[in-house]
N, C-alpha and C positions, 0 to 999 in steps of 0.2 A: 834701744840702747844707743848711746853716743860714744864715738871713739875718734881720737885724733890720729890721723894717718898722714905722714909727710907734711905736717903742719896744718892740715885741713880738717875741719870738723865733719865727721861722717856719721851716718845713721846705719845701724846694723839691725836688720830684721831677722827673725829666726822662727822656725817651726820645729821644735824639738822632736816631735813624734816621727818626722820623716828625715831627720838629720839634714835639714835644709837651712841655708843662711844666705842673705843678700845684703850687700853693703853699697850704700848710695853716698855720693858726695855732692850736696846741693850747690856749693859755691863753685864747683868745677863743671858747670854745664848740667847739673842735676844728674850726673852720670852714674850708672850702675858699674862699679869697678870690680866687684867680686860676687860670684854666685856658686853656691854649693847646693846640689840637689841629690837627695838620697845618699849623702856622704861623698859625692863625686864633685870635685872642683871642675867647672866647665868653662870658665872665662880666662883668657890670656890677658896679662897686663904688663906693659913695659913701665916699670915703676919710675924710671928716670923722667919719662915724658909726663907722667902724672904729677910728679913733685914740682915740675917747672911750669908755672902758670903761663909762661910765654909760649909754650908749645901746645900743639894739638895732641891729645892723648892717643897713643897707640895701644889700644886694648879696651877692655870693658865693653860698654854698650852705648856709644855716643848717640845723642838725639839729633836727628837731621830735620831742620825747619828753618825757613819756609821753603827750602829747596833741597833736593837730593842731587849729588854730583856737582859738576862745574857748570858755569855759564860761559859762553864765548867771551874771552878777555875779562872774565869776572864782571861783566856788565849786562844790563838789560834796560829797555826803554818802556816806560808806562806813562800814558797820558802826556806824551811829548817830552818827558823828562828822563834823563839817563841816570841810573843808579848803579853803584858798585857794591857787589856782595861776593864774598869768597865762597869756595867750594863747600857744599853741604849746609850753607847758611850760618846763622849766628847763634842758634840755641845752644850748641855744644860748647860755646865760649862764654855764656852768660851765667851769672849766679841766679839760682832758682830759690824761691821762698818755700819754707816748710809750712804747709797749711795745717796738717794734722799728722799724728804719728802714734802707732800702737806697736805691740810686740811683733806683729807679722804684717803690718800694713802701714804705708806712708803715702801721703799726697804732697806732691811738689807743684809749684806754680811759677809760671813765667809770664810777665806782662810786658807790653811795649814800653819803651822809654825813648829819650831823645836820640840815643845811639842807634837803636833799632829802626826808628822812623827815618833816619838819614839813609838807611840802606833799603828800607821796605816801608812804604808810606801808609801803614795801616795800624789801627789800634786793635789789640787782640788780648786774649787771656788763654793760656794753655794750662790745663791741670792734668797731671799724670799721677795715677794711683798705682803704686807697686804693691802687689799682694802675694805672699806665699800661702798657697793652699793646696793641700794634698800632695806636697812634693813638687809642685809646679809654680813657676813665677808668672803671674798675670800682670800685664801693663794695661790698665784701663785709661784711655786717653779722651780728653775733651778739648776740642778746638773751638774757641768762641770768637766771633767777629764782632768787635765793639765799634767798628767804623760805621759811617753813614753810607757806605757803598760796598759793593760786592768785593770779597777778598779772595784772590787766587793763592793757592799754595799747594805744595806736594811734599809731605812729610815722610819720614822713615826712620829706620834704626840701622846701626852699623856694628852688630855684635861680633866680637873676636872670640870664637870658640876654640878651645884647645882641641887640636885634631891633626891628623896626618893626611893631607890631600891625596897623595899617590896611592895610599892604602885604604881609601874610603870609597864607599859606594853612595850614590846620591839618588834621591827621589824628588824631582822637581817637575811639576805638571805644567809644561809649557811647550809650544810647538817650535819655538825659534829662540835664538839668542844673538845679541849684538856683541861682536868680538872686538875689544879695544885694541888688540894687537895689530889688526889690519883695517879696522873701522868698517867691517862688513857684517851684514845680517846673514845668519846661517840657520839652516834647519837643525833642530836639536835631535839628532839621531845617533850620536856617538856616546861613548862612556865619558862622563865628565871628568873622572879622575885621570884620564889619559891626556887631558888638555892642561897646558901651562896656565896657571891663574895669576901669574905676576901682573898680567894685563887683565882687567876685569872682564867677566862674562856676564852680560845683562840679559836676563830672560824676560821676555814680554809675552803677552797673551796668556798670563798665568791663570790656571783654573784651580778649583778646589780651595782648601783653606789651610794647607800645610806643605812645608818643604822640609827635607831632612837629609842628614848624612849619617852613615854608619861606619864606625871603625872598630878597632879591637876592644875598646872599652864599653861602648854603648851606642845606641842610636839617639842622635840629638834631633829633636823636633822643634821647628819654629811654626807656630800656629798663628793665624791672623784673620781679621775680618776682611770682607770683600773690598774694602777701600784700598788694600795693598795689591797692586796689579803687576808689579815687577819684583823679581828676585835677582839679587846681584851676588856673584861668587868672586872672591878676591883674596889674595894673600901676598905678602912679601916674604914670608917664611913658611912655605907650604907644608913643611914637615912638623911645624910647631902649632900653627893656628889656621883656622879657616873662617873667613868672614862670609856668613850666609845672611844676606841683608834684605829685609822686606821694605820695598819702596812703594809709595802711592803712584808715582809716575817716573818716567825715564828722564834723563838729564837734557831736556830739550827746551828749557826755558818756559816762560809763561804763555807765549804766543804759539799757536799751531801745535799745541801739545794736548792731545785728546784726553789724557788721563788727569790733567790738572783739576784739582778740586776748586770750584768757584762757590764760596760760601756766602750766601746772601747776608746783607746787613742785619745785625742783631741776632743772628742765628748761631746754633751750636752744631758741631759734628762730633759724634762719639765713635771711637774706633777701639779695636782690641788687638793685642798681640800677646803671645805667651811662649815661654821656653820650657821644654820638658825633656826628660830622658827616658829611654826604654832599655832595660838591661837585656 
């Protein structure tokens, strides 16, 4: 089903049997802006930032590609040439194409163009299929390198989940985290809800396939394939929303970053991510 929201044409997926619904806006970065699972609304959205196409959206589930986090001075050098790219890359600011759509499933596509190649000198095709199934939202991802050379990238998601950080308990399987408040790596031995998360906490060495938090309403689970090796926790309004973000690599740039994906020419990488709740 299509619906116009704040002047943008959106796609609404639904699964009536589980009282689940997902709303996507292809022209605003292919973003998931609303998600209801088993009758529970789980995504925060600042509607003012969504309505203003000049702003980055605060809320929903922005797509991060071809980088997660910032680059030093928003720059990097590759093959002797310096490129400029803003934090989290360009995918969240580009219009995506709708490839196919049904009642509970939609596939969106992003290809390179002159604007992306000025920031990132590769030809690519991304296809993300959003599927509601059994009360869970699955995001099936395909990253295809259409270039004649190896393509480095590290993708991720930036979901804003409705939640109260000080009153939540977390399950993140990682031995350490990088604390943006003092730029130090620390062992993960404390209770996460006791830490201020206005400055991001970046968990590395992630094991398993799931991270979660539990508050008074539900347990929110983020499940992912083994391509996602970092989990980031962040919020500006910690009593309203919690960002629990799966990243493929940390914000270290393309060089000397051991978790960067280097996709050979002509090949595809398929990855998975899903959101679920447990009452």
